[in-house]
VOFITOR-843830 format. One record per atom (N, C-alpha, C, O): x, y negated, z; residue number from 1; atom name; residue in one letter. Coordinates in steps of 0.05 Angstrom, whole numbers, plus 5000, padded with zeros to 4 digits. Each point is the difference from the previous one (the first is absolute). Last residue first. Example, Ala and Ser with C-alpha at 12.3 -4.5 7.8 and 13.67 -1.06 7.14 Angstrom:
2
+------+------+------+-----+------+-----+
|   c1 |   c2 |   c3 |   n | atom | res |
+------+------+------+-----+------+-----+
| 5257 | 5045 | 5142 |   2 |    N |   s |
| 5016 | 4976 | 5001 |   2 |   CA |   s |
| 4985 | 4978 | 5014 |   2 |    C |   s |
| 5010 | 4978 | 5004 |   2 |    O |   s |
| 4996 | 5137 | 4995 |   1 |    N |   a |
| 4982 | 4976 | 5000 |   1 |   CA |   a |
| 5018 | 4976 | 5000 |   1 |    C |   a |
| 5021 | 5000 | 5013 |   1 |    O |   a |
+------+------+------+-----+------+-----+
***
This chain:
60
+------+------+------+-----+------+-----+
|   c1 |   c2 |   c3 |   n | atom | res |
+------+------+------+-----+------+-----+
| 2616 | 0147 | 8382 |  60 |    N |   r |
| 5019 | 4992 | 4979 |  60 |   CA |   r |
| 5018 | 4977 | 5008 |  60 |    C |   r |
| 5017 | 4991 | 4985 |  60 |    O |   r |
| 4924 | 5099 | 5059 |  59 |    N |   e |
| 5005 | 4971 | 5002 |  59 |   CA |   e |
| 5021 | 4992 | 4980 |  59 |    C |   e |
| 5019 | 5015 | 4995 |  59 |    O |   e |
| 4905 | 5072 | 5027 |  58 |    N |   e |
| 5025 | 4990 | 4987 |  58 |   CA |   e |
| 5001 | 4969 | 5003 |  58 |    C |   e |
| 4980 | 4986 | 4996 |  58 |    O |   e |
| 4968 | 5075 | 5077 |  57 |    N |   r |
| 4996 | 4989 | 4973 |  57 |   CA |   r |
| 5027 | 4989 | 4990 |  57 |    C |   r |
| 5016 | 4990 | 5015 |  57 |    O |   r |
| 4938 | 5086 | 5061 |  56 |    N |   f |
| 5023 | 4982 | 4994 |  56 |   CA |   f |
| 4997 | 4990 | 4971 |  56 |    C |   f |
| 4995 | 5017 | 4982 |  56 |    O |   f |
| 4937 | 5029 | 5100 |  55 |    N |   t |
| 5006 | 4995 | 4972 |  55 |   CA |   t |
| 5023 | 4980 | 4998 |  55 |    C |   t |
| 5001 | 4980 | 5014 |  55 |    O |   t |
| 4992 | 5088 | 5071 |  54 |    N |   v |
| 4985 | 4977 | 4989 |  54 |   CA |   v |
| 5008 | 4997 | 4970 |  54 |    C |   v |
| 5018 | 5013 | 4991 |  54 |    O |   v |
| 4992 | 5056 | 5105 |  53 |    N |   h |
| 5002 | 4997 | 4971 |  53 |   CA |   h |
| 4983 | 4977 | 4990 |  53 |    C |   h |
| 4977 | 4998 | 5008 |  53 |    O |   h |
| 5065 | 5001 | 5093 |  52 |    N |   r |
| 4981 | 5016 | 4984 |  52 |   CA |   r |
| 5005 | 4996 | 4971 |  52 |    C |   r |
| 5017 | 4984 | 4992 |  52 |    O |   r |
| 5026 | 4967 | 5083 |  51 |    N |   g |
| 4996 | 5027 | 5011 |  51 |   CA |   g |
| 4980 | 5017 | 4984 |  51 |    C |   g |
| 4989 | 5019 | 5011 |  51 |    O |   g |
| 5051 | 4887 | 4981 |  50 |    N |   a |
| 4971 | 5004 | 5005 |  50 |   CA |   a |
| 4995 | 5027 | 5012 |  50 |    C |   a |
| 4979 | 5004 | 5014 |  50 |    O |   a |
| 5109 | 4979 | 4963 |  49 |    N |   v |
| 4993 | 4977 | 5018 |  49 |   CA |   v |
| 4970 | 5003 | 5008 |  49 |    C |   v |
| 4993 | 4996 | 5023 |  49 |    O |   v |
| 5046 | 5064 | 4913 |  48 |    N |   p |
| 5007 | 5006 | 5027 |  48 |   CA |   p |
| 4993 | 4978 | 5020 |  48 |    C |   p |
| 4997 | 5006 | 5024 |  48 |    O |   p |
| 4959 | 5028 | 4882 |  47 |    N |   d |
| 5011 | 4975 | 5011 |  47 |   CA |   d |
| 5007 | 5005 | 5029 |  47 |    C |   d |
| 4982 | 5002 | 5017 |  47 |    O |   d |
| 5001 | 5063 | 4890 |  46 |    N |   y |
| 5000 | 4997 | 5029 |  46 |   CA |   y |
| 5013 | 4973 | 5007 |  46 |    C |   y |
| 5022 | 4994 | 4991 |  46 |    O |   y |
| 4924 | 5021 | 4914 |  45 |    N |   k |
| 5025 | 5010 | 5014 |  45 |   CA |   k |
| 4997 | 4994 | 5030 |  45 |    C |   k |
| 4983 | 4985 | 5008 |  45 |    O |   k |
| 4963 | 5010 | 4889 |  44 |    N |   r |
| 4995 | 5003 | 5029 |  44 |   CA |   r |
| 5025 | 5013 | 5012 |  44 |    C |   r |
| 5007 | 5022 | 4994 |  44 |    O |   r |
| 4988 | 4912 | 4914 |  43 |    N |   l |
| 5004 | 5027 | 5012 |  43 |   CA |   l |
| 4992 | 5000 | 5029 |  43 |    C |   l |
| 5003 | 4980 | 5014 |  43 |    O |   l |
| 4998 | 4960 | 4886 |  42 |    N |   e |
| 4988 | 5002 | 5026 |  42 |   CA |   e |
| 5002 | 5028 | 5010 |  42 |    C |   e |
| 4991 | 5019 | 4987 |  42 |    O |   e |
| 5050 | 4907 | 4930 |  41 |    N |   l |
| 4999 | 5026 | 5013 |  41 |   CA |   l |
| 4987 | 4998 | 5027 |  41 |    C |   l |
| 5005 | 4981 | 5015 |  41 |    O |   l |
| 4980 | 4956 | 4893 |  40 |    N |   r |
| 5014 | 5002 | 5026 |  40 |   CA |   r |
| 4995 | 5026 | 5014 |  40 |    C |   r |
| 4977 | 5011 | 4999 |  40 |    O |   r |
| 5020 | 4993 | 4896 |  39 |    N |   d |
| 4988 | 4982 | 5020 |  39 |   CA |   d |
| 5015 | 5002 | 5026 |  39 |    C |   d |
| 5020 | 5015 | 5002 |  39 |    O |   d |
| 5005 | 5040 | 4924 |  38 |    N |   p |
| 5005 | 4972 | 4993 |  38 |   CA |   p |
| 4988 | 4981 | 5020 |  38 |    C |   p |
| 5010 | 4977 | 5002 |  38 |    O |   p |
| 5019 | 5127 | 4993 |  37 |    N |   d |
| 4987 | 4983 | 5020 |  37 |   CA |   d |
| 5004 | 4971 | 4993 |  37 |    C |   d |
| 5016 | 4987 | 5014 |  37 |    O |   d |
| 5020 | 5082 | 4929 |  36 |    N |   n |
| 4978 | 5015 | 5013 |  36 |   CA |   n |
| 4983 | 4982 | 5018 |  36 |    C |   n |
| 4976 | 5005 | 5003 |  36 |    O |   n |
| 5100 | 4958 | 4953 |  35 |    N |   r |
| 4983 | 5011 | 4979 |  35 |   CA |   r |
| 4976 | 5015 | 5012 |  35 |    C |   r |
| 4978 | 4998 | 4989 |  35 |    O |   r |
| 5090 | 4965 | 5067 |  34 |    N |   r |
| 4983 | 4979 | 4988 |  34 |   CA |   r |
| 4981 | 5011 | 4979 |  34 |    C |   r |
| 4978 | 4990 | 4996 |  34 |    O |   r |
| 5068 | 5057 | 5092 |  33 |    N |   n |
| 5001 | 5002 | 4971 |  33 |   CA |   n |
| 4980 | 4981 | 4988 |  33 |    C |   n |
| 4976 | 5003 | 5003 |  33 |    O |   n |
| 5077 | 4989 | 5095 |  32 |    N |   k |
| 4976 | 5009 | 4986 |  32 |   CA |   k |
| 5005 | 5000 | 4970 |  32 |    C |   k |
| 5018 | 4986 | 4990 |  32 |    O |   k |
| 5034 | 5015 | 5117 |  31 |    N |   r |
| 5002 | 4994 | 4971 |  31 |   CA |   r |
| 4974 | 5009 | 4988 |  31 |    C |   r |
| 4988 | 5020 | 5009 |  31 |    O |   r |
| 5033 | 4944 | 5097 |  30 |    N |   t |
| 4999 | 5023 | 4982 |  30 |   CA |   t |
| 5003 | 4991 | 4971 |  30 |    C |   t |
| 5002 | 4976 | 4995 |  30 |    O |   t |
| 4993 | 4994 | 5119 |  29 |    N |   v |
| 5012 | 4992 | 4974 |  29 |   CA |   v |
| 5001 | 5026 | 4984 |  29 |    C |   v |
| 5009 | 5021 | 5009 |  29 |    O |   v |
| 4929 | 4938 | 5080 |  28 |    N |   y |
| 5015 | 5022 | 4988 |  28 |   CA |   y |
| 5011 | 4990 | 4974 |  28 |    C |   y |
| 4989 | 4982 | 4988 |  28 |    O |   y |
| 4975 | 4964 | 5108 |  27 |    N |   t |
| 5002 | 5005 | 4971 |  27 |   CA |   t |
| 5015 | 5026 | 4994 |  27 |    C |   t |
| 5016 | 5009 | 5016 |  27 |    O |   t |
| 4926 | 4926 | 5067 |  26 |    N |   y |
| 5017 | 5023 | 4993 |  26 |   CA |   y |
| 5000 | 5005 | 4970 |  26 |    C |   y |
| 4979 | 4997 | 4987 |  26 |    O |   y |
| 4969 | 4937 | 5065 |  25 |    N |   g |
| 5024 | 4991 | 4987 |  25 |   CA |   g |
| 5019 | 5022 | 4993 |  25 |    C |   g |
| 5022 | 4995 | 4989 |  25 |    O |   g |
| 4885 | 5002 | 5051 |  24 |    N |   t |
| 5023 | 5004 | 5019 |  24 |   CA |   t |
| 5026 | 4990 | 4988 |  24 |    C |   t |
| 5020 | 4995 | 5014 |  24 |    O |   t |
| 4885 | 5011 | 4950 |  23 |    N |   g |
| 5009 | 4975 | 5010 |  23 |   CA |   g |
| 5024 | 5002 | 5019 |  23 |    C |   g |
| 5006 | 4981 | 5015 |  23 |    O |   g |
| 4944 | 5086 | 4930 |  22 |    N |   a |
| 4991 | 4997 | 5028 |  22 |   CA |   a |
| 5010 | 4974 | 5012 |  22 |    C |   a |
| 4992 | 4994 | 5023 |  22 |    O |   a |
| 5028 | 5042 | 4888 |  21 |    N |   t |
| 4976 | 4982 | 5001 |  21 |   CA |   t |
| 4990 | 4997 | 5028 |  21 |    C |   t |
| 4980 | 4986 | 5005 |  21 |    O |   t |
| 5125 | 5033 | 4956 |  20 |    N |   s |
| 4976 | 5011 | 5014 |  20 |   CA |   s |
| 4977 | 4980 | 5000 |  20 |    C |   s |
| 5004 | 4976 | 5003 |  20 |    O |   s |
| 5074 | 5031 | 4919 |  19 |    N |   r |
| 4995 | 4987 | 5026 |  19 |   CA |   r |
| 4974 | 5010 | 5012 |  19 |    C |   r |
| 4980 | 5004 | 4986 |  19 |    O |   r |
| 5102 | 5023 | 4937 |  18 |    N |   l |
| 4972 | 5005 | 5008 |  18 |   CA |   l |
| 4996 | 4989 | 5028 |  18 |    C |   l |
| 5014 | 5008 | 5019 |  18 |    O |   l |
| 5056 | 4974 | 4892 |  17 |    N |   k |
| 4997 | 5000 | 5029 |  17 |   CA |   k |
| 4971 | 5004 | 5006 |  17 |    C |   k |
| 4982 | 4987 | 4989 |  17 |    O |   k |
| 5085 | 5043 | 4923 |  16 |    N |   v |
| 4978 | 4984 | 5010 |  16 |   CA |   v |
| 4998 | 5003 | 5031 |  16 |    C |   v |
| 5009 | 5020 | 5011 |  16 |    O |   v |
| 5060 | 4997 | 4895 |  15 |    N |   v |
| 4997 | 5003 | 5029 |  15 |   CA |   v |
| 4977 | 4982 | 5009 |  15 |    C |   v |
| 5000 | 4976 | 4994 |  15 |    O |   v |
| 5004 | 5064 | 4904 |  14 |    N |   p |
| 5009 | 4979 | 5018 |  14 |   CA |   p |
| 4996 | 5008 | 5029 |  14 |    C |   p |
| 4984 | 5017 | 5007 |  14 |    O |   p |
| 5022 | 5032 | 4895 |  13 |    N |   r |
| 4993 | 5008 | 5028 |  13 |   CA |   r |
| 5011 | 4978 | 5019 |  13 |    C |   r |
| 5021 | 5004 | 5013 |  13 |    O |   r |
| 4982 | 4978 | 4894 |  12 |    N |   i |
| 4982 | 5022 | 4999 |  12 |   CA |   i |
| 4991 | 5008 | 5029 |  12 |    C |   i |
| 4977 | 5004 | 5005 |  12 |    O |   i |
| 5088 | 4927 | 4979 |  11 |    N |   e |
| 4974 | 4991 | 4990 |  11 |   CA |   e |
| 4979 | 5023 | 5000 |  11 |    C |   e |
| 4976 | 4994 | 5003 |  11 |    O |   e |
| 5116 | 5020 | 5022 |  10 |    N |   n |
| 4985 | 4986 | 5021 |  10 |   CA |   n |
| 4973 | 4989 | 4990 |  10 |    C |   n |
| 4983 | 4995 | 5017 |  10 |    O |   n |
| 5078 | 5048 | 4922 |   9 |    N |   r |
| 4990 | 5019 | 5020 |   9 |   CA |   r |
| 4983 | 4986 | 5021 |   9 |    C |   r |
| 4979 | 5011 | 5008 |   9 |    O |   r |
| 5027 | 4946 | 4894 |   8 |    N |   a |
| 5018 | 5006 | 5022 |   8 |   CA |   a |
| 4987 | 5018 | 5020 |   8 |    C |   a |
| 4976 | 5002 | 5002 |   8 |    O |   a |
| 5007 | 4984 | 4891 |   7 |    N |   m |
| 4986 | 4998 | 5025 |   7 |   CA |   m |
| 5020 | 5009 | 5022 |   7 |    C |   m |
| 5009 | 5023 | 5000 |   7 |    O |   m |
| 5010 | 4979 | 4904 |   6 |    N |   g |
| 4990 | 4973 | 5006 |   6 |   CA |   g |
| 4986 | 4997 | 5027 |   6 |    C |   g |
| 4991 | 4978 | 5006 |   6 |    O |   g |
| 5013 | 5120 | 4954 |   5 |    N |   p |
| 5017 | 4977 | 4992 |   5 |   CA |   p |
| 4987 | 4973 | 5005 |   5 |    C |   p |
| 4976 | 4997 | 4996 |   5 |    O |   p |
| 5002 | 5089 | 5066 |   4 |    N |   l |
| 4994 | 4990 | 4973 |   4 |   CA |   l |
| 5018 | 4977 | 4993 |   4 |    C |   l |
| 5007 | 4984 | 5018 |   4 |    O |   l |
| 5011 | 5103 | 5047 |   3 |    N |   i |
| 4997 | 4970 | 5001 |   3 |   CA |   i |
| 4995 | 4991 | 4971 |   3 |    C |   i |
| 5016 | 5005 | 4982 |   3 |    O |   i |
| 4973 | 5092 | 5076 |   2 |    N |   r |
| 5005 | 4988 | 4974 |   2 |   CA |   r |
| 4994 | 4970 | 5003 |   2 |    C |   r |
| 4978 | 4992 | 5007 |   2 |    O |   r |
| 5052 | 5096 | 5059 |   1 |    N |   m |
| 4983 | 4976 | 4998 |   1 |   CA |   m |
| 5008 | 4986 | 4974 |   1 |    C |   m |
| 5024 | 4996 | 4994 |   1 |    O |   m |
+------+------+------+-----+------+-----+
***
């Protein structure tokens, strides 16, 4: 992995919290690459509280 001068590791791949859109309050924690995904991240993942796959959105 190549780190560019003047840019800390945490600035490139920050830890983000993904919250369920089903309203259950369930969250996943992951890292994202800011260069590839500058906008808020949206992933379909399994929500065990809802018992099905739902969209999880990045929370800041």
